[in-house]
C-alpha positions in Angstrom: -39.2 -99.0 -39.9 -36.1 -97.3 -41.2 -32.8 -98.7 -39.8 -30.5 -96.1 -41.3 -28.8 -94.9 -44.4 -25.4 -96.6 -45.1 -22.6 -95.7 -47.4 -21.5 -98.6 -49.6 -18.7 -98.7 -52.2 -18.6 -101.1 -55.2 -15.5 -100.5 -57.2 -15.2 -96.8 -57.9 -18.9 -96.2 -57.3 -20.3 -95.2 -54.0 -24.0 -95.6 -53.1 -26.3 -94.9 -50.2 -28.5 -97.7 -48.9 -31.8 -96.9 -47.1 -32.5 -100.2 -45.3 -35.8 -101.3 -43.9 -36.5 -104.3 -41.7 -39.4 -106.2 -43.1 -40.6 -107.4 -39.7 -41.1 -103.7 -38.6 -43.7 -103.1 -41.3 -46.8 -102.7 -39.2 -49.4 -103.0 -42.0 -49.9 -103.4 -45.7 -50.2 -99.6 -45.7 -46.5 -99.4 -44.7 -45.6 -101.7 -47.5 -47.6 -99.8 -50.1 -46.0 -96.5 -48.9 -42.5 -97.9 -49.5 -43.5 -99.3 -52.8 -44.9 -95.9 -53.7 -41.6 -94.2 -52.7 -39.7 -96.6 -54.9 -42.0 -96.1 -57.9 -41.8 -92.3 -57.5 -38.0 -92.4 -57.2 -37.8 -94.5 -60.4 -39.8 -91.9 -62.2 -37.6 -89.0 -61.3 -34.2 -88.1 -62.9 -33.0 -84.6 -62.2 -29.7 -83.1 -61.1 -31.3 -81.6 -58.0 -33.0 -84.8 -56.9 -31.3 -87.8 -55.2 -30.9 -90.5 -57.9 -32.6 -93.9 -57.6 -30.2 -96.8 -58.5 -31.9 -100.0 -57.5 -33.9 -102.0 -54.9 -33.2 -105.4 -53.6 -34.7 -107.7 -50.9 -33.3 -110.2 -48.5 -35.4 -112.4 -46.3 -35.4 -109.8 -43.5 -34.6 -106.5 -45.2 -35.5 -104.3 -48.1 -32.7 -102.1 -49.4 -33.3 -99.0 -51.5 -30.0 -98.1 -53.3 -29.5 -94.4 -54.2 -26.9 -91.9 -55.2 -24.5 -91.2 -52.3 -24.3 -87.4 -51.8 -22.1 -87.0 -48.7 -23.0 -83.5 -47.6 -24.9 -81.7 -44.9 -28.6 -81.2 -44.7 -29.6 -77.6 -45.2 -30.8 -77.6 -41.6 -27.3 -78.6 -40.4 -25.7 -76.0 -42.7 -27.9 -73.3 -41.3 -27.3 -74.3 -37.7 -23.6 -74.1 -38.3 -23.7 -70.5 -39.4 -23.3 -67.7 -36.8 -26.7 -66.1 -37.5 -28.3 -69.3 -38.8 -28.9 -67.8 -42.2 -27.3 -67.7 -45.6 -26.1 -64.7 -47.6 -28.7 -63.8 -50.3 -26.5 -65.0 -53.2 -26.1 -68.4 -51.5 -29.8 -68.7 -50.7 -30.7 -67.8 -54.3 -28.3 -70.4 -55.7 -29.7 -73.2 -53.4 -33.3 -72.1 -53.7 -33.1 -72.0 -57.5 -31.9 -75.7 -57.6 -34.7 -76.7 -55.2 -37.2 -74.9 -57.3 -35.9 -76.6 -60.5 -36.2 -80.0 -58.8 -39.7 -79.3 -57.5 -40.9 -78.0 -60.9 -39.6 -81.2 -62.5 -41.4 -83.3 -59.9 -44.6 -81.4 -60.6 -44.1 -81.9 -64.4 -44.2 -85.7 -63.5 -47.4 -85.1 -61.3 -45.3 -85.8 -58.2 -46.0 -83.8 -55.0 -43.2 -84.1 -52.5 -45.3 -83.3 -49.4 -42.4 -83.0 -47.0 -40.1 -80.2 -48.3 -38.1 -78.9 -45.4 -34.5 -78.0 -44.5 -33.9 -81.6 -43.3 -34.8 -83.0 -46.7 -32.3 -80.9 -48.7 -28.7 -82.0 -48.9 -26.2 -79.2 -49.8 -22.5 -79.3 -50.6 -21.3 -76.2 -48.6 -18.4 -75.5 -51.1 -20.2 -75.7 -54.4 -23.8 -75.1 -53.1 -24.9 -78.1 -55.2 -28.3 -79.5 -53.9 -30.2 -82.8 -53.7 -33.8 -83.0 -52.7 -34.3 -86.3 -50.7 -36.8 -88.4 -48.8 -39.8 -89.1 -51.1 -41.4 -91.3 -48.4 -44.5 -89.0 -48.1 -44.6 -88.1 -51.8 -47.6 -89.0 -54.0 -48.6 -88.8 -57.6 -51.3 -86.2 -57.9 -54.8 -87.5 -58.2 -53.6 -91.1 -57.7 -55.3 -91.6 -54.3 -57.8 -89.0 -53.2 -57.9 -90.3 -49.6 -54.1 -90.0 -49.3 -54.2 -86.5 -50.6 -56.7 -85.4 -47.9 -54.6 -86.8 -45.0 -52.2 -84.6 -43.0 -48.6 -85.5 -43.5 -45.3 -83.7 -43.6 -43.7 -81.3 -41.1 -46.2 -79.0 -39.4 -44.0 -75.8 -39.6 -44.0 -76.2 -43.4 -47.6 -77.1 -44.0 -49.9 -75.0 -46.1 -53.2 -74.0 -44.5 -55.2 -76.2 -46.8 -53.2 -79.2 -45.6 -53.8 -78.4 -41.9 -57.5 -77.9 -42.7 -57.6 -81.3 -44.5 -58.5 -79.9 -47.9 -55.8 -82.0 -49.7 -52.5 -81.5 -51.5 -51.8 -79.8 -54.7 -48.6 -78.5 -56.3 -49.2 -75.3 -54.4 -48.7 -77.1 -51.0 -45.1 -77.8 -52.1 -44.7 -74.1 -53.2 -45.9 -73.0 -49.7 -43.3 -75.2 -48.0 -40.6 -73.8 -50.3 -41.7 -70.3 -49.3 -41.2 -71.2 -45.6 -37.8 -72.8 -46.6 -36.7 -69.6 -48.4 -37.7 -67.5 -45.4 -35.7 -69.8 -43.1 -32.7 -69.5 -45.3 -32.6 -65.7 -45.5 -33.9 -64.8 -42.1 -32.4 -67.5 -39.8 -35.7 -68.2 -38.5 
């Protein structure tokens, strides 16, 4: 369904466009999922979370306009390091920003449900962070059926998710623990 993320400049402002082909939506569930992602992104405004700007439609495409943050994913950053891990001070700086963003999401009753190294962008020089990809996110207690399904990346899933017992804020915290382990151990 996703074509790609494009960089677009309008005057001095630079944006990222996440473009979807409408004909590739397989069902109304796909459409509702994208609408949910947009609604959640509109709700969130935090320095550690990619910023929503706008959404627009053409006859064939839907475009989600977001802040452009031109840096590596945490996964790419770790893969580029000799031992695939960060020094503790760097890991602490990155992790504290992720934690701040996730606490903010939870304060808005949003569960990310796909926290992983590929969904964190990092500026390697300043260690500034943006949490991205809210496509699997949900508002807590909004849809009980959705909360009981398995989604996200298996290596980051809390046991209760694997056992189909649903999502809570703690499932994001579990994924963050896996992420912190990856950052400091390389593995």
